[in-house]
Backbone as CSV, one residue per row, in Angstrom:
resi,resn,N_x,N_y,N_z,CA_x,CA_y,CA_z,C_x,C_y,C_z
1,MET,0.841,-1.178,0.000,0.000,0.000,0.000,0.882,1.236,0.000
2,THR,0.541,2.165,-0.876,1.257,3.431,-0.952,0.250,4.556,-1.148
3,LEU,0.740,5.771,-0.992,-0.064,6.965,-1.222,0.622,7.807,-2.273
4,ARG,-0.174,8.476,-3.079,0.357,9.455,-4.024,-0.606,10.631,-4.077
5,ALA,-0.128,11.741,-4.550,-0.966,12.937,-4.669,-2.086,12.689,-5.677
6,VAL,-3.227,13.292,-5.424,-4.336,13.248,-6.376,-3.890,13.994,-7.632
7,ALA,-4.161,13.393,-8.778,-3.780,13.978,-10.074,-5.034,14.388,-10.846
8,PRO,-4.882,15.262,-11.818,-6.039,15.705,-12.605,-6.823,14.553,-13.254
9,ASP,-6.149,13.465,-13.618,-6.859,12.358,-14.263,-7.521,11.398,-13.285
10,ASP,-7.585,11.766,-12.003,-8.247,10.937,-10.990,-9.729,11.265,-10.831
11,GLY,-10.234,12.232,-11.573,-11.618,12.685,-11.405,-12.647,11.580,-11.513
12,ASP,-12.581,10.770,-12.555,-13.554,9.687,-12.724,-13.450,8.665,-11.599
13,PHE,-12.217,8.365,-11.194,-12.020,7.433,-10.080,-12.646,7.987,-8.801
14,LEU,-12.409,9.243,-8.504,-12.946,9.842,-7.275,-14.475,9.869,-7.294
15,ARG,-15.040,10.108,-8.461,-16.503,10.086,-8.608,-17.027,8.666,-8.346
16,GLU,-16.363,7.673,-8.912,-16.742,6.266,-8.698,-16.595,5.882,-7.220
17,LEU,-15.518,6.322,-6.600,-15.287,6.046,-5.184,-16.403,6.648,-4.334
18,TYR,-16.724,7.903,-4.603,-17.800,8.563,-3.864,-19.102,7.777,-4.014
19,ALA,-19.443,7.412,-5.231,-20.681,6.660,-5.482,-20.689,5.356,-4.690
20,SER,-19.537,4.712,-4.579,-19.469,3.435,-3.861,-19.761,3.590,-2.370
21,THR,-19.551,4.780,-1.845,-19.827,4.999,-0.417,-21.300,5.261,-0.146
22,ARG,-22.091,5.433,-1.202,-23.517,5.752,-1.042,-24.423,4.646,-1.572
23,THR,-23.854,3.526,-2.026,-24.620,2.456,-2.676,-25.743,1.931,-1.803
24,GLU,-25.426,1.556,-0.550,-26.453,0.988,0.333,-27.565,1.985,0.605
25,GLU,-27.195,3.211,0.842,-28.170,4.274,1.113,-29.125,4.461,-0.073
26,LEU,-28.574,4.517,-1.274,-29.393,4.762,-2.456,-30.228,3.548,-2.849
27,ALA,-29.803,2.361,-2.449,-30.566,1.147,-2.769,-31.949,1.182,-2.120
28,ARG,-32.085,1.937,-1.035,-33.360,2.005,-0.306,-34.297,3.094,-0.828
29,THR,-33.869,3.858,-1.826,-34.671,5.005,-2.255,-35.775,4.667,-3.244
30,GLY,-35.576,3.623,-4.033,-36.537,3.331,-5.082,-36.368,4.217,-6.303
31,TRP,-35.287,4.998,-6.353,-35.034,5.883,-7.474,-34.554,5.095,-8.686
32,SER,-34.766,5.668,-9.848,-34.237,5.085,-11.090,-32.722,5.283,-11.109
33,ASP,-32.061,4.569,-12.010,-30.613,4.724,-12.160,-30.259,6.153,-12.549
34,GLU,-31.089,6.763,-13.372,-30.841,8.144,-13.788,-30.960,9.107,-12.604
35,GLN,-31.953,8.891,-11.757,-32.119,9.740,-10.574,-30.946,9.566,-9.612
36,LYS,-30.523,8.329,-9.432,-29.367,8.075,-8.563,-28.123,8.751,-9.113
37,ALA,-27.897,8.630,-10.415,-26.720,9.237,-11.040,-26.742,10.763,-10.894
38,ALA,-27.908,11.372,-11.088,-28.022,12.827,-10.943,-27.755,13.249,-9.500
39,PHE,-28.320,12.505,-8.552,-28.096,12.801,-7.134,-26.617,12.675,-6.781
40,LEU,-25.989,11.567,-7.200,-24.575,11.348,-6.898,-23.700,12.433,-7.512
41,ASN,-24.006,12.839,-8.721,-23.240,13.902,-9.368,-23.357,15.206,-8.578
42,GLN,-24.586,15.534,-8.181,-24.805,16.770,-7.416,-24.094,16.720,-6.065
43,GLN,-24.181,15.597,-5.374,-23.558,15.462,-4.059,-22.032,15.443,-4.143
44,PHE,-21.507,14.751,-5.150,-20.055,14.714,-5.339,-19.528,16.118,-5.617
45,THR,-20.223,16.851,-6.470,-19.821,18.224,-6.787,-19.875,19.094,-5.544
46,ALA,-20.931,18.967,-4.757,-21.055,19.755,-3.521,-19.931,19.419,-2.541
47,GLN,-19.637,18.123,-2.391,-18.556,17.722,-1.480,-17.212,18.278,-1.959
48,THR,-16.951,18.161,-3.245,-15.688,18.642,-3.818,-15.541,20.140,-3.587
49,GLN,-16.613,20.896,-3.805,-16.579,22.346,-3.596,-16.387,22.688,-2.121
50,HIS,-17.055,21.936,-1.247,-16.916,22.164,0.198,-15.479,21.922,0.639
51,TYR,-14.913,20.804,0.213,-13.530,20.499,0.582,-12.576,21.575,0.059
52,ALA,-12.777,22.015,-1.174,-11.906,23.046,-1.750,-12.009,24.354,-0.969
53,ALA,-13.214,24.695,-0.526,-13.418,25.948,0.202,-12.893,25.882,1.638
54,HIS,-13.052,24.730,2.287,-12.720,24.644,3.714,-11.424,23.901,4.023
55,TYR,-10.921,23.148,3.071,-9.727,22.333,3.328,-8.714,22.457,2.194
56,SER,-8.536,23.674,1.700,-7.617,23.875,0.571,-6.179,23.543,0.943
57,ALA,-5.828,23.633,2.212,-4.460,23.351,2.647,-4.240,21.872,2.975
58,ALA,-5.258,21.063,2.802,-5.149,19.635,3.131,-4.286,18.901,2.115
59,ASP,-3.855,17.734,2.527,-3.069,16.836,1.686,-4.039,15.822,1.079
60,TYR,-4.239,15.888,-0.226,-5.180,15.024,-0.944,-4.383,13.875,-1.563
61,ARG,-4.665,12.627,-1.120,-3.900,11.476,-1.560,-4.791,10.384,-2.136
62,ILE,-4.244,9.664,-3.092,-4.870,8.452,-3.615,-4.197,7.282,-2.913
63,ILE,-4.997,6.358,-2.428,-4.490,5.150,-1.792,-4.309,4.101,-2.889
64,LEU,-3.113,3.571,-2.986,-2.811,2.530,-3.967,-2.579,1.211,-3.239
65,ALA,-3.206,0.153,-3.716,-2.984,-1.201,-3.199,-2.466,-2.025,-4.359
66,CYS,-1.262,-2.521,-4.218,-0.624,-3.282,-5.311,-0.637,-2.472,-6.611
67,GLY,-0.427,-1.164,-6.493,-0.357,-0.297,-7.653,-1.692,0.146,-8.226
68,GLN,-2.796,-0.374,-7.687,-4.135,-0.031,-8.182,-4.793,1.004,-7.266
69,ARG,-5.539,1.935,-7.870,-6.259,2.922,-7.062,-7.322,2.208,-6.224
70,ALA,-7.201,2.352,-4.926,-8.090,1.666,-3.996,-8.952,2.632,-3.194
71,GLY,-8.517,3.884,-3.060,-9.278,4.824,-2.253,-8.611,6.183,-2.208
72,ARG,-9.082,6.988,-1.252,-8.470,8.294,-1.056,-8.401,8.626,0.414
73,LEU,-7.449,9.498,0.718,-7.224,9.978,2.070,-6.961,11.469,1.971
74,ILE,-7.720,12.239,2.744,-7.507,13.684,2.796,-7.209,14.042,4.246
75,ILE,-6.036,14.628,4.474,-5.590,14.993,5.821,-5.265,16.482,5.853
76,LEU,-5.782,17.157,6.860,-5.426,18.556,7.098,-4.574,18.585,8.363
77,ARG,-3.322,18.976,8.197,-2.414,19.057,9.343,-2.355,20.509,9.816
78,MET,-2.730,20.688,11.076,-2.671,22.005,11.692,-1.630,21.942,12.805
79,GLU,-1.437,23.041,13.505,-0.378,23.091,14.518,-0.520,21.991,15.570
80,LYS,-1.726,21.807,16.096,-1.911,20.846,17.193,-2.864,19.711,16.853
81,GLU,-3.281,19.650,15.606,-4.299,18.669,15.214,-4.078,18.209,13.778
82,SER,-4.288,16.917,13.564,-4.383,16.371,12.210,-5.830,15.951,12.024
83,ARG,-6.504,16.526,11.050,-7.909,16.240,10.791,-8.016,15.285,9.606
84,VAL,-8.646,14.140,9.841,-8.963,13.235,8.742,-10.227,13.803,8.102
85,VAL,-10.050,14.473,6.982,-11.177,15.092,6.288,-12.001,14.013,5.601
86,ASP,-11.315,13.057,4.989,-12.008,11.984,4.286,-11.075,10.793,4.155
87,ILE,-11.638,9.622,4.364,-10.939,8.375,4.083,-11.993,7.434,3.519
88,ALA,-11.717,6.883,2.346,-12.686,6.005,1.690,-11.940,4.994,0.838
89,LEU,-12.476,3.792,0.815,-11.928,2.715,-0.006,-13.030,2.139,-0.878
90,LEU,-12.669,1.701,-2.071,-13.623,0.970,-2.898,-14.034,-0.304,-2.170
91,PRO,-15.245,-0.784,-2.402,-15.746,-1.962,-1.670,-14.810,-3.167,-1.693
92,GLU,-14.168,-3.418,-2.826,-13.314,-4.605,-2.926,-12.040,-4.505,-2.095
93,TYR,-11.739,-3.316,-1.561,-10.548,-3.134,-0.724,-10.889,-2.963,0.752
94,ARG,-12.159,-2.917,1.069,-12.569,-2.761,2.469,-12.396,-4.078,3.220
95,GLY,-12.146,-3.972,4.518,-12.035,-5.157,5.357,-10.727,-5.915,5.202
96,GLN,-9.730,-5.295,4.584,-8.441,-5.952,4.381,-7.331,-5.360,5.241
97,GLY,-7.675,-4.421,6.113,-6.672,-3.814,6.987,-5.990,-2.585,6.408
98,ILE,-6.392,-2.162,5.217,-5.756,-1.003,4.582,-6.044,0.269,5.379
99,GLY,-7.310,0.490,5.687,-7.678,1.677,6.463,-7.043,1.667,7.840
100,THR,-7.027,0.511,8.469,-6.408,0.387,9.800,-4.933,0.757,9.732
101,ALA,-4.229,0.224,8.745,-2.800,0.512,8.607,-2.561,2.003,8.367
102,LEU,-3.369,2.605,7.492,-3.222,4.041,7.228,-3.440,4.861,8.496
103,LEU,-4.491,4.520,9.229,-4.791,5.269,10.445,-3.723,5.061,11.514
104,LYS,-3.226,3.848,11.664,-2.155,3.607,12.645,-0.917,4.425,12.309
105,ASN,-0.574,4.503,11.020,0.564,5.331,10.611,0.312,6.796,10.929
106,LEU,-0.895,7.255,10.658,-1.257,8.638,10.944,-1.182,8.916,12.450
107,LEU,-1.673,7.984,13.256,-1.639,8.166,14.708,-0.204,8.178,15.228
108,ARG,0.632,7.301,14.682,2.040,7.261,15.086,2.716,8.594,14.774
109,ASP,2.485,9.099,13.551,3.084,10.371,13.160,2.554,11.520,14.015
110,ALA,1.255,11.521,14.274,0.656,12.587,15.086,1.231,12.572,16.497
111,ALA,1.386,11.387,17.066,1.956,11.290,18.420,3.376,11.846,18.431
112,ALA,4.176,11.507,17.425,5.552,11.993,17.351,5.612,13.511,17.182
113,GLU,4.589,14.084,16.556,4.548,15.525,16.301,3.757,16.283,17.366
114,GLY,3.213,15.574,18.358,2.460,16.225,19.427,1.086,16.718,19.003
115,ARG,0.470,16.035,18.033,-0.851,16.432,17.564,-1.903,15.412,17.991
116,CYS,-3.122,15.882,18.177,-4.266,14.982,18.298,-4.748,14.703,16.870
117,VAL,-5.614,13.721,16.730,-6.201,13.400,15.425,-7.714,13.440,15.596
118,THR,-8.390,14.085,14.661,-9.840,14.202,14.722,-10.470,13.740,13.411
119,ILE,-11.745,13.380,13.517,-12.499,12.949,12.341,-13.989,13.128,12.612
120,HIS,-14.741,13.494,11.580,-16.208,13.474,11.628,-16.632,12.153,11.003
121,VAL,-17.512,11.417,11.667,-17.981,10.144,11.116,-19.458,9.985,11.427
122,GLU,-20.198,9.509,10.433,-21.620,9.268,10.643,-21.784,8.193,11.718
123,LYS,-22.741,8.384,12.588,-22.930,7.471,13.724,-23.211,6.039,13.294
124,PHE,-23.871,5.854,12.156,-24.215,4.504,11.713,-23.113,3.870,10.862
125,ASN,-22.037,4.586,10.595,-20.943,4.070,9.776,-20.227,2.948,10.535
126,PRO,-20.080,1.766,9.932,-19.384,0.667,10.607,-17.952,1.017,11.016
127,ALA,-17.350,2.013,10.387,-15.983,2.418,10.725,-15.879,3.000,12.130
128,VAL,-16.998,3.390,12.735,-16.969,3.914,14.108,-16.291,2.905,15.027
129,ARG,-16.585,1.616,14.829,-15.961,0.582,15.672,-14.444,0.577,15.518
130,LEU,-13.971,0.756,14.295,-12.525,0.815,14.066,-11.928,2.015,14.789
131,TYR,-12.543,3.176,14.640,-12.021,4.378,15.292,-11.987,4.194,16.807
132,GLN,-13.033,3.619,17.361,-13.056,3.372,18.808,-11.956,2.393,19.200
133,HIS,-11.771,1.344,18.414,-10.721,0.353,18.681,-9.337,1.009,18.681
134,LEU,-9.143,1.992,17.822,-7.863,2.687,17.736,-7.697,3.748,18.823
135,GLY,-8.751,3.985,19.607,-8.656,4.931,20.714,-9.332,6.265,20.499
136,PHE,-10.053,6.425,19.399,-10.819,7.655,19.194,-11.996,7.662,20.166
137,LYS,-12.314,8.828,20.669,-13.445,9.004,21.579,-14.372,10.078,21.001
138,PRO,-15.691,9.901,21.178,-16.587,10.976,20.756,-16.284,12.249,21.553
139,ALA,-16.012,13.331,20.851,-15.725,14.603,21.499,-16.923,15.538,21.426
140,GLU,-17.767,15.313,20.402,-18.932,16.166,20.223,-19.972,15.430,19.390
141,ASP,-21.225,15.560,19.808,-22.345,14.980,19.067,-22.832,16.034,18.081
142,LYS,-22.718,15.723,16.790,-23.111,16.662,15.741,-24.380,16.205,15.031
143,GLY,-25.289,15.581,15.779,-26.529,15.091,15.178,-26.306,13.733,14.551
144,VAL,-26.215,13.680,13.239,-26.010,12.415,12.542,-24.531,11.987,12.593
145,TYR,-23.643,12.919,12.951,-22.208,12.654,13.007,-21.687,12.665,14.437
146,TRP,-20.592,11.932,14.627,-19.755,12.107,15.802,-18.538,12.896,15.357
147,PHE,-18.096,13.837,16.175,-16.773,14.431,16.009,-15.904,13.672,16.989
148,MET,-15.000,12.858,16.471,-14.187,11.976,17.311,-12.756,12.499,17.380
149,LYS,-12.124,12.199,18.518,-10.774,12.718,18.763,-9.896,11.623,19.351
150,TRP,-8.667,11.573,18.887,-7.656,10.673,19.410,-6.511,11.524,19.934
151,THR,-6.058,11.184,21.138,-4.933,11.868,21.740,-3.932,10.813,22.206
152,ALA,-2.669,10.997,21.900,-1.624,10.046,22.304,-1.645,9.859,23.816
153,GLY,-1.548,8.612,24.257,-1.503,8.313,25.676,-2.852,8.307,26.366
154,GLN,-3.899,8.626,25.621,-5.254,8.633,26.179,-5.718,7.199,26.398
155,ALA,-6.283,6.921,27.535,-6.747,5.554,27.830,-8.068,5.272,27.169
């Protein structure tokens, strides 16, 4: 597993990745394929614009597994905090320890640099269990999201 900077030709991949994170949710809507595609396009565009406006200084990376694009990781490093803006893997790469390894590396680096690590995660997202296992604690209830925080040495 390696990381590389997001490149201009990653647009279609990032759109596909985003869509893969909404598959289960959209399966319950009863919408046509065209309606789903229009919704996903609108939401992907909104997310991309939001990230550009609020996280322009973040590090945007493509996750590669055996040389293949497997996901993305967006990290904003601030003086005392590293914010996981987004971490996502295509379905075929989930459950293989890739996300765990990436997060452990991030936590190790943050501890060495004296930073906490934070992330917003939907409460129903199965990844909440992983974050808790790694030592993240809910710091704030944001309605449908948890704002979770990890601090080195925290029990």
